[in-house]
SEKOL-298870 format. One record per residue: residue number from 1; residue in three letters; x negated, z negated, y of N, C-alpha, C in turn. Coordinates in nm, 2 decimals, padded with zeros to 4 digits, m for minus. Layout:
// residues N
+-----+-----+--------+--------+--------+--------+--------+--------+--------+--------+--------+
:   n : res :    npx :    npz :    npy :   capx :   capz :   capy :    cpx :    cpz :    cpy :
+-----+-----+--------+--------+--------+--------+--------+--------+--------+--------+--------+
: NUM : Ala :      X :      Z :      Y :      X :      Z :      Y :      X :      Z :      Y :
...
+-----+-----+--------+--------+--------+--------+--------+--------+--------+--------+--------+
END
This chain:
// residues 142
+-----+-----+--------+--------+--------+--------+--------+--------+--------+--------+--------+
:   n : res :    npx :    npz :    npy :   capx :   capz :   capy :    cpx :    cpz :    cpy :
+-----+-----+--------+--------+--------+--------+--------+--------+--------+--------+--------+
:   1 : Met : m00.08 :  00.00 : m00.12 : m00.01 :  00.00 :  00.00 : m00.10 : m00.01 :  00.12 :
:   2 : Lys : m00.06 :  00.09 :  00.22 : m00.13 :  00.11 :  00.34 : m00.09 : m00.02 :  00.43 :
:   3 : Arg : m00.18 : m00.07 :  00.51 : m00.13 : m00.15 :  00.61 : m00.17 : m00.12 :  00.77 :
:   4 : Ile : m00.08 : m00.12 :  00.83 : m00.10 : m00.08 :  00.98 : m00.08 : m00.20 :  01.09 :
:   5 : Leu : m00.18 : m00.21 :  01.16 : m00.16 : m00.32 :  01.27 : m00.16 : m00.27 :  01.39 :
:   6 : Phe : m00.05 : m00.30 :  01.48 : m00.04 : m00.28 :  01.60 : m00.09 : m00.41 :  01.68 :
:   7 : Val : m00.17 : m00.38 :  01.80 : m00.24 : m00.48 :  01.88 : m00.20 : m00.46 :  02.02 :
:   8 : Cys : m00.15 : m00.56 :  02.08 : m00.15 : m00.58 :  02.24 : m00.23 : m00.70 :  02.28 :
:   9 : Thr : m00.18 : m00.76 :  02.40 : m00.24 : m00.88 :  02.43 : m00.18 : m01.00 :  02.40 :
:  10 : Gly : m00.07 : m01.03 :  02.41 :  00.00 : m01.16 :  02.36 :  00.09 : m01.16 :  02.24 :
:  11 : Asn :  00.12 : m01.03 :  02.20 :  00.19 : m01.02 :  02.08 :  00.32 : m01.07 :  02.09 :
:  12 : Thr :  00.36 : m01.06 :  02.21 :  00.52 : m01.11 :  02.23 :  00.60 : m00.99 :  02.29 :
:  13 : Cys :  00.55 : m00.88 :  02.33 :  00.60 : m00.78 :  02.37 :  00.59 : m00.64 :  02.31 :
:  14 : Arg :  00.49 : m00.57 :  02.35 :  00.47 : m00.43 :  02.31 :  00.44 : m00.41 :  02.14 :
:  15 : Ser :  00.33 : m00.50 :  02.11 :  00.31 : m00.49 :  01.96 :  00.43 : m00.51 :  01.87 :
:  16 : Pro :  00.49 : m00.64 :  01.91 :  00.62 : m00.66 :  01.82 :  00.71 : m00.53 :  01.82 :
:  17 : Met :  00.73 : m00.48 :  01.94 :  00.84 : m00.38 :  01.94 :  00.78 : m00.27 :  01.86 :
:  18 : Ala :  00.66 : m00.23 :  01.87 :  00.62 : m00.12 :  01.80 :  00.62 : m00.14 :  01.64 :
:  19 : Glu :  00.57 : m00.28 :  01.60 :  00.60 : m00.30 :  01.46 :  00.74 : m00.29 :  01.41 :
:  20 : Cys :  00.83 : m00.34 :  01.49 :  00.98 : m00.34 :  01.46 :  01.04 : m00.19 :  01.45 :
:  21 : Met :  00.98 : m00.10 :  01.54 :  01.04 :  00.04 :  01.55 :  00.97 :  00.11 :  01.45 :
:  22 : Leu :  00.84 :  00.10 :  01.41 :  00.80 :  00.16 :  01.30 :  00.85 :  00.13 :  01.16 :
:  23 : Arg :  00.87 :  00.01 :  01.15 :  00.93 : m00.04 :  01.02 :  01.06 :  00.01 :  01.00 :
:  24 : Ala :  01.15 :  00.04 :  01.11 :  01.27 :  00.10 :  01.10 :  01.25 :  00.24 :  01.06 :
:  25 : Leu :  01.17 :  00.30 :  01.14 :  01.15 :  00.47 :  01.11 :  01.12 :  00.48 :  00.97 :
:  26 : Leu :  01.01 :  00.40 :  00.92 :  00.97 :  00.41 :  00.80 :  01.09 :  00.37 :  00.68 :
:  27 : Ala :  01.17 :  00.29 :  00.70 :  01.29 :  00.26 :  00.63 :  01.39 :  00.38 :  00.63 :
:  28 : Asp :  01.41 :  00.44 :  00.76 :  01.50 :  00.54 :  00.77 :  01.44 :  00.66 :  00.69 :
:  29 : Gln :  01.30 :  00.69 :  00.66 :  01.24 :  00.78 :  00.58 :  01.22 :  00.74 :  00.44 :
:  30 : His :  01.27 :  00.62 :  00.41 :  01.25 :  00.57 :  00.26 :  01.09 :  00.57 :  00.23 :
:  31 : Gln :  01.02 :  00.53 :  00.32 :  00.86 :  00.51 :  00.31 :  00.86 :  00.35 :  00.27 :
:  32 : Asn :  00.84 :  00.31 :  00.17 :  00.80 :  00.17 :  00.15 :  00.68 :  00.14 :  00.09 :
:  33 : Asp :  00.58 :  00.24 :  00.12 :  00.43 :  00.21 :  00.08 :  00.35 :  00.19 :  00.19 :
:  34 : Ile :  00.41 :  00.16 :  00.30 :  00.33 :  00.10 :  00.43 :  00.38 : m00.02 :  00.48 :
:  35 : Gln :  00.29 : m00.12 :  00.51 :  00.31 : m00.23 :  00.56 :  00.29 : m00.24 :  00.71 :
:  36 : Val :  00.37 : m00.28 :  00.80 :  00.34 : m00.28 :  00.95 :  00.33 : m00.42 :  00.99 :
:  37 : Leu :  00.23 : m00.46 :  01.06 :  00.21 : m00.58 :  01.12 :  00.17 : m00.58 :  01.28 :
:  38 : Ser :  00.16 : m00.67 :  01.34 :  00.12 : m00.68 :  01.48 :  00.06 : m00.82 :  01.51 :
:  39 : Ala : m00.03 : m00.81 :  01.63 : m00.11 : m00.94 :  01.67 : m00.14 : m00.91 :  01.81 :
:  40 : Gly : m00.21 : m01.01 :  01.85 : m00.26 : m00.98 :  02.01 : m00.40 : m01.03 :  02.01 :
:  41 : Thr : m00.47 : m00.97 :  02.11 : m00.60 : m01.01 :  02.13 : m00.63 : m01.14 :  02.20 :
:  42 : Tyr : m00.52 : m01.19 :  02.27 : m00.53 : m01.34 :  02.34 : m00.39 : m01.39 :  02.31 :
:  43 : Ala : m00.34 : m01.38 :  02.20 : m00.21 : m01.43 :  02.15 : m00.22 : m01.59 :  02.12 :
:  44 : Leu : m00.12 : m01.65 :  02.15 : m00.12 : m01.80 :  02.10 : m00.01 : m01.79 :  01.97 :
:  45 : Ser : m00.05 : m01.84 :  01.87 :  00.03 : m01.83 :  01.73 :  00.14 : m01.90 :  01.74 :
:  46 : Gly :  00.26 : m01.83 :  01.70 :  00.39 : m01.91 :  01.67 :  00.48 : m01.88 :  01.80 :
:  47 : Ala :  00.45 : m01.81 :  01.89 :  00.55 : m01.76 :  01.99 :  00.64 : m01.67 :  01.96 :
:  48 : Pro :  00.78 : m01.68 :  02.01 :  00.88 : m01.58 :  01.98 :  00.85 : m01.45 :  02.06 :
:  49 : Ala :  00.92 : m01.35 :  02.04 :  00.91 : m01.21 :  02.11 :  00.96 : m01.26 :  02.25 :
:  50 : Ser :  00.94 : m01.19 :  02.35 :  00.99 : m01.22 :  02.48 :  01.14 : m01.17 :  02.47 :
:  51 : Leu :  01.23 : m01.23 :  02.56 :  01.36 : m01.19 :  02.57 :  01.38 : m01.04 :  02.60 :
:  52 : Gly :  01.30 : m00.99 :  02.69 :  01.31 : m00.86 :  02.73 :  01.27 : m00.75 :  02.61 :
:  53 : Ala :  01.17 : m00.80 :  02.53 :  01.15 : m00.72 :  02.41 :  01.25 : m00.73 :  02.31 :
:  54 : Gln :  01.31 : m00.84 :  02.29 :  01.43 : m00.86 :  02.20 :  01.55 : m00.77 :  02.24 :
:  55 : Arg :  01.58 : m00.77 :  02.37 :  01.68 : m00.69 :  02.42 :  01.65 : m00.52 :  02.41 :
:  56 : Ala :  01.54 : m00.49 :  02.43 :  01.48 : m00.34 :  02.42 :  01.53 : m00.30 :  02.28 :
:  57 : Val :  01.48 : m00.39 :  02.17 :  01.50 : m00.33 :  02.03 :  01.66 : m00.35 :  01.99 :
:  58 : Gln :  01.71 : m00.45 :  02.06 :  01.86 : m00.47 :  02.00 :  01.93 : m00.35 :  02.05 :
:  59 : Arg :  01.91 : m00.29 :  02.17 :  01.97 : m00.17 :  02.22 :  01.93 : m00.05 :  02.10 :
:  60 : Arg :  01.85 : m00.07 :  02.03 :  01.82 :  00.04 :  01.92 :  01.87 : m00.01 :  01.79 :
:  61 : Gly :  01.95 : m00.11 :  01.77 :  01.99 : m00.17 :  01.67 :  01.91 : m00.24 :  01.57 :
:  62 : Leu :  01.80 : m00.30 :  01.64 :  01.69 : m00.38 :  01.57 :  01.68 : m00.51 :  01.60 :
:  63 : Ser :  01.61 : m00.60 :  01.55 :  01.61 : m00.73 :  01.59 :  01.45 : m00.79 :  01.57 :
:  64 : Leu :  01.42 : m00.86 :  01.67 :  01.30 : m00.94 :  01.67 :  01.31 : m01.09 :  01.66 :
:  65 : Ala :  01.44 : m01.13 :  01.61 :  01.46 : m01.27 :  01.60 :  01.37 : m01.37 :  01.52 :
:  66 : Asp :  01.29 : m01.30 :  01.42 :  01.21 : m01.35 :  01.33 :  01.07 : m01.34 :  01.38 :
:  67 : His :  01.04 : m01.28 :  01.48 :  00.90 : m01.27 :  01.53 :  00.84 : m01.40 :  01.56 :
:  68 : Lys :  00.71 : m01.41 :  01.50 :  00.61 : m01.52 :  01.56 :  00.49 : m01.46 :  01.60 :
:  69 : Ser :  00.44 : m01.48 :  01.72 :  00.32 : m01.41 :  01.76 :  00.20 : m01.46 :  01.67 :
:  70 : Arg :  00.10 : m01.40 :  01.65 : m00.03 : m01.43 :  01.60 : m00.14 : m01.36 :  01.66 :
:  71 : Ala : m00.26 : m01.43 :  01.67 : m00.37 : m01.39 :  01.73 : m00.46 : m01.29 :  01.63 :
:  72 : Val : m00.53 : m01.19 :  01.68 : m00.62 : m01.11 :  01.60 : m00.72 : m01.19 :  01.52 :
:  73 : Thr : m00.76 : m01.17 :  01.41 : m00.87 : m01.24 :  01.35 : m00.95 : m01.12 :  01.28 :
:  74 : Gly : m01.08 : m01.14 :  01.25 : m01.16 : m01.05 :  01.18 : m01.11 : m01.02 :  01.04 :
:  75 : Val : m01.05 : m01.12 :  00.97 : m00.99 : m01.10 :  00.84 : m00.88 : m01.02 :  00.86 :
:  76 : Leu : m00.79 : m01.04 :  00.95 : m00.68 : m00.94 :  00.95 : m00.72 : m00.80 :  00.97 :
:  77 : Leu : m00.80 : m00.80 :  01.08 : m00.84 : m00.65 :  01.10 : m00.89 : m00.58 :  00.97 :
:  78 : Glu : m00.98 : m00.65 :  00.90 : m01.04 : m00.59 :  00.79 : m00.93 : m00.56 :  00.68 :
:  79 : Ser : m00.84 : m00.63 :  00.69 : m00.73 : m00.63 :  00.57 : m00.64 : m00.50 :  00.60 :
:  80 : Cys : m00.66 : m00.44 :  00.72 : m00.56 : m00.32 :  00.74 : m00.65 : m00.20 :  00.72 :
:  81 : Asp : m00.56 : m00.09 :  00.70 : m00.61 :  00.06 :  00.70 : m00.62 :  00.13 :  00.83 :
:  82 : Leu : m00.54 :  00.08 :  00.92 : m00.54 :  00.14 :  01.05 : m00.49 :  00.04 :  01.15 :
:  83 : Ile : m00.57 :  00.04 :  01.28 : m00.54 : m00.04 :  01.38 : m00.50 :  00.05 :  01.50 :
:  84 : Val : m00.37 :  00.00 :  01.57 : m00.33 :  00.09 :  01.66 : m00.32 :  00.00 :  01.78 :
:  85 : Gly : m00.40 :  00.04 :  01.89 : m00.40 : m00.04 :  02.03 : m00.31 :  00.01 :  02.11 :
:  86 : Leu : m00.23 : m00.07 :  02.18 : m00.11 : m00.03 :  02.24 : m00.17 :  00.04 :  02.38 :
:  87 : Thr : m00.28 :  00.02 :  02.42 : m00.36 :  00.09 :  02.52 : m00.51 :  00.11 :  02.46 :
:  88 : Lys : m00.58 :  00.20 :  02.54 : m00.73 :  00.22 :  02.52 : m00.80 :  00.06 :  02.53 :
:  89 : Asn : m00.77 :  00.01 :  02.63 : m00.84 : m00.13 :  02.64 : m00.83 : m00.22 :  02.55 :
:  90 : His : m00.70 : m00.23 :  02.47 : m00.70 : m00.31 :  02.35 : m00.78 : m00.27 :  02.24 :
:  91 : Val : m00.83 : m00.14 :  02.22 : m00.91 : m00.08 :  02.13 : m01.05 : m00.14 :  02.16 :
:  92 : Leu : m01.09 : m00.12 :  02.30 : m01.23 : m00.15 :  02.35 : m01.25 : m00.29 :  02.32 :
:  93 : Gln : m01.15 : m00.38 :  02.35 : m01.16 : m00.52 :  02.33 : m01.18 : m00.56 :  02.20 :
:  94 : Leu : m01.11 : m00.50 :  02.10 : m01.14 : m00.52 :  01.96 : m01.28 : m00.51 :  01.93 :
:  95 : Arg : m01.32 : m00.36 :  01.96 : m01.47 : m00.34 :  01.93 : m01.57 : m00.42 :  02.00 :
:  96 : Met : m01.54 : m00.49 :  02.10 : m01.63 : m00.58 :  02.17 : m01.63 : m00.72 :  02.07 :
:  97 : Met : m01.50 : m00.76 :  02.06 : m01.49 : m00.89 :  01.99 : m01.53 : m00.88 :  01.84 :
:  98 : Tyr : m01.50 : m00.78 :  01.78 : m01.54 : m00.76 :  01.64 : m01.62 : m00.63 :  01.60 :
:  99 : Pro : m01.75 : m00.64 :  01.63 : m01.83 : m00.49 :  01.63 : m01.85 : m00.46 :  01.48 :
: 100 : Gln : m01.85 : m00.56 :  01.40 : m01.86 : m00.53 :  01.25 : m01.74 : m00.47 :  01.19 :
: 101 : Cys : m01.63 : m00.47 :  01.26 : m01.51 : m00.42 :  01.20 : m01.53 : m00.26 :  01.16 :
: 102 : Gln : m01.49 : m00.22 :  01.04 : m01.51 : m00.08 :  00.98 : m01.36 : m00.03 :  01.00 :
: 103 : Thr : m01.26 : m00.11 :  01.01 : m01.11 : m00.03 :  01.01 : m01.10 :  00.07 :  01.12 :
: 104 : Pro : m01.05 :  00.18 :  01.09 : m01.04 :  00.30 :  01.20 : m00.92 :  00.23 :  01.30 :
: 105 : Met : m00.96 :  00.26 :  01.42 : m00.89 :  00.22 :  01.54 : m00.85 :  00.33 :  01.63 :
: 106 : Ile : m00.72 :  00.35 :  01.67 : m00.67 :  00.45 :  01.76 : m00.60 :  00.35 :  01.86 :
: 107 : Phe : m00.55 :  00.44 :  01.96 : m00.46 :  00.38 :  02.06 : m00.35 :  00.49 :  02.11 :
: 108 : Phe : m00.23 :  00.42 :  02.17 : m00.14 :  00.51 :  02.22 : m00.19 :  00.54 :  02.34 :
: 109 : Gly : m00.18 :  00.67 :  02.39 : m00.25 :  00.72 :  02.51 : m00.17 :  00.82 :  02.59 :
: 110 : Asp : m00.05 :  00.86 :  02.54 :  00.02 :  00.96 :  02.60 :  00.16 :  00.91 :  02.61 :
: 111 : Pro :  00.21 :  00.84 :  02.71 :  00.11 :  00.77 :  02.80 :  00.08 :  00.63 :  02.74 :
: 112 : Pro : m00.02 :  00.55 :  02.77 : m00.05 :  00.43 :  02.75 :  00.06 :  00.35 :  02.77 :
: 113 : Val :  00.10 :  00.25 :  02.69 :  00.21 :  00.17 :  02.70 :  00.18 :  00.04 :  02.79 :
: 114 : Ser :  00.24 :  00.06 :  02.90 :  00.23 : m00.04 :  03.02 :  00.30 : m00.18 :  02.97 :
: 115 : Asp :  00.22 : m00.30 :  03.02 :  00.28 : m00.41 :  02.98 :  00.39 : m00.46 :  03.06 :
: 116 : Pro :  00.49 : m00.51 :  02.99 :  00.62 : m00.52 :  03.06 :  00.63 : m00.68 :  03.09 :
: 117 : Tyr :  00.53 : m00.75 :  03.03 :  00.56 : m00.91 :  03.04 :  00.58 : m00.95 :  03.20 :
: 118 : Gly :  00.69 : m01.03 :  03.20 :  00.72 : m01.07 :  03.33 :  00.81 : m00.99 :  03.39 :
: 119 : Gly :  00.83 : m00.85 :  03.35 :  00.93 : m00.76 :  03.42 :  01.06 : m00.77 :  03.39 :
: 120 : Asp :  01.15 : m00.69 :  03.43 :  01.28 : m00.69 :  03.41 :  01.32 : m00.59 :  03.30 :
: 121 : Asp :  01.44 : m00.59 :  03.26 :  01.48 : m00.51 :  03.15 :  01.42 : m00.35 :  03.16 :
: 122 : Thr :  01.44 : m00.32 :  03.28 :  01.39 : m00.16 :  03.29 :  01.22 : m00.14 :  03.25 :
: 123 : Ala :  01.15 : m00.25 :  03.27 :  01.02 : m00.23 :  03.22 :  01.00 : m00.22 :  03.09 :
: 124 : Tyr :  01.08 : m00.33 :  03.01 :  01.08 : m00.34 :  02.85 :  01.13 : m00.19 :  02.81 :
: 125 : Glu :  01.25 : m00.16 :  02.87 :  01.29 : m00.02 :  02.81 :  01.18 :  00.08 :  02.83 :
: 126 : Gln :  01.12 :  00.08 :  02.94 :  01.02 :  00.19 :  02.96 :  00.90 :  00.18 :  02.85 :
: 127 : Ala :  00.87 :  00.06 :  02.83 :  00.77 :  00.04 :  02.72 :  00.81 :  00.07 :  02.58 :
: 128 : Ala :  00.93 :  00.05 :  02.56 :  01.00 :  00.08 :  02.43 :  01.01 :  00.22 :  02.40 :
: 129 : Arg :  01.05 :  00.30 :  02.52 :  01.06 :  00.44 :  02.52 :  00.91 :  00.51 :  02.49 :
: 130 : Asp :  00.82 :  00.45 :  02.56 :  00.68 :  00.51 :  02.54 :  00.64 :  00.48 :  02.40 :
: 131 : Ile :  00.67 :  00.37 :  02.34 :  00.63 :  00.35 :  02.19 :  00.70 :  00.45 :  02.11 :
: 132 : Gln :  00.85 :  00.45 :  02.12 :  00.91 :  00.55 :  02.04 :  00.88 :  00.68 :  02.04 :
: 133 : Arg :  00.84 :  00.72 :  02.17 :  00.79 :  00.86 :  02.17 :  00.67 :  00.89 :  02.10 :
: 134 : Gln :  00.58 :  00.79 :  02.06 :  00.46 :  00.83 :  02.01 :  00.46 :  00.78 :  01.86 :
: 135 : Leu :  00.56 :  00.71 :  01.80 :  00.57 :  00.70 :  01.67 :  00.56 :  00.82 :  01.56 :
: 136 : Pro :  00.65 :  00.93 :  01.60 :  00.63 :  01.04 :  01.51 :  00.49 :  01.10 :  01.50 :
: 137 : Ala :  00.41 :  01.10 :  01.60 :  00.28 :  01.15 :  01.59 :  00.19 :  01.05 :  01.51 :
: 138 : Leu :  00.23 :  00.94 :  01.52 :  00.14 :  00.82 :  01.43 :  00.19 :  00.85 :  01.29 :
: 139 : Leu :  00.31 :  00.88 :  01.25 :  00.34 :  00.91 :  01.13 :  00.27 :  01.02 :  01.06 :
: 140 : Gln :  00.26 :  01.13 :  01.14 :  00.19 :  01.25 :  01.10 :  00.04 :  01.21 :  01.05 :
: 141 : Lys : m00.02 :  01.12 :  01.14 : m00.14 :  01.08 :  01.09 : m00.16 :  01.01 :  00.97 :
: 142 : Leu : m00.06 :  00.93 :  00.93 : m00.06 :  00.86 :  00.80 : m00.05 :  00.94 :  00.68 :
+-----+-----+--------+--------+--------+--------+--------+--------+--------+--------+--------+
END
């Protein structure tokens, strides 16, 4: 089974939305051979998804009710087959923090997914749309 890890900063907004949306897309395509996870470069463990992120995925018929944030670790990175940064800076941070990591890393870049943290629902909706727009290309790479 392949393991994909989405990484953002706090693991309460962007990476949980990406995780949730990719899981749904994989389920729709009856692909059950890929495990999807998320973590944050500066996350506190155990925090729920932000309310804005929860509302953005709810509008898509999905739920982040059970999400608990987690911090990136070297063990987690090495246990995955692909790491997807929500921006180029996340990948750069990971490479600096874990230079020994051999797991391939890519990032969403068209456009980079801006951080909606502290913003209104419009900011979360824009982030969700940017993620959703890039998931089909990610699936093709898998």
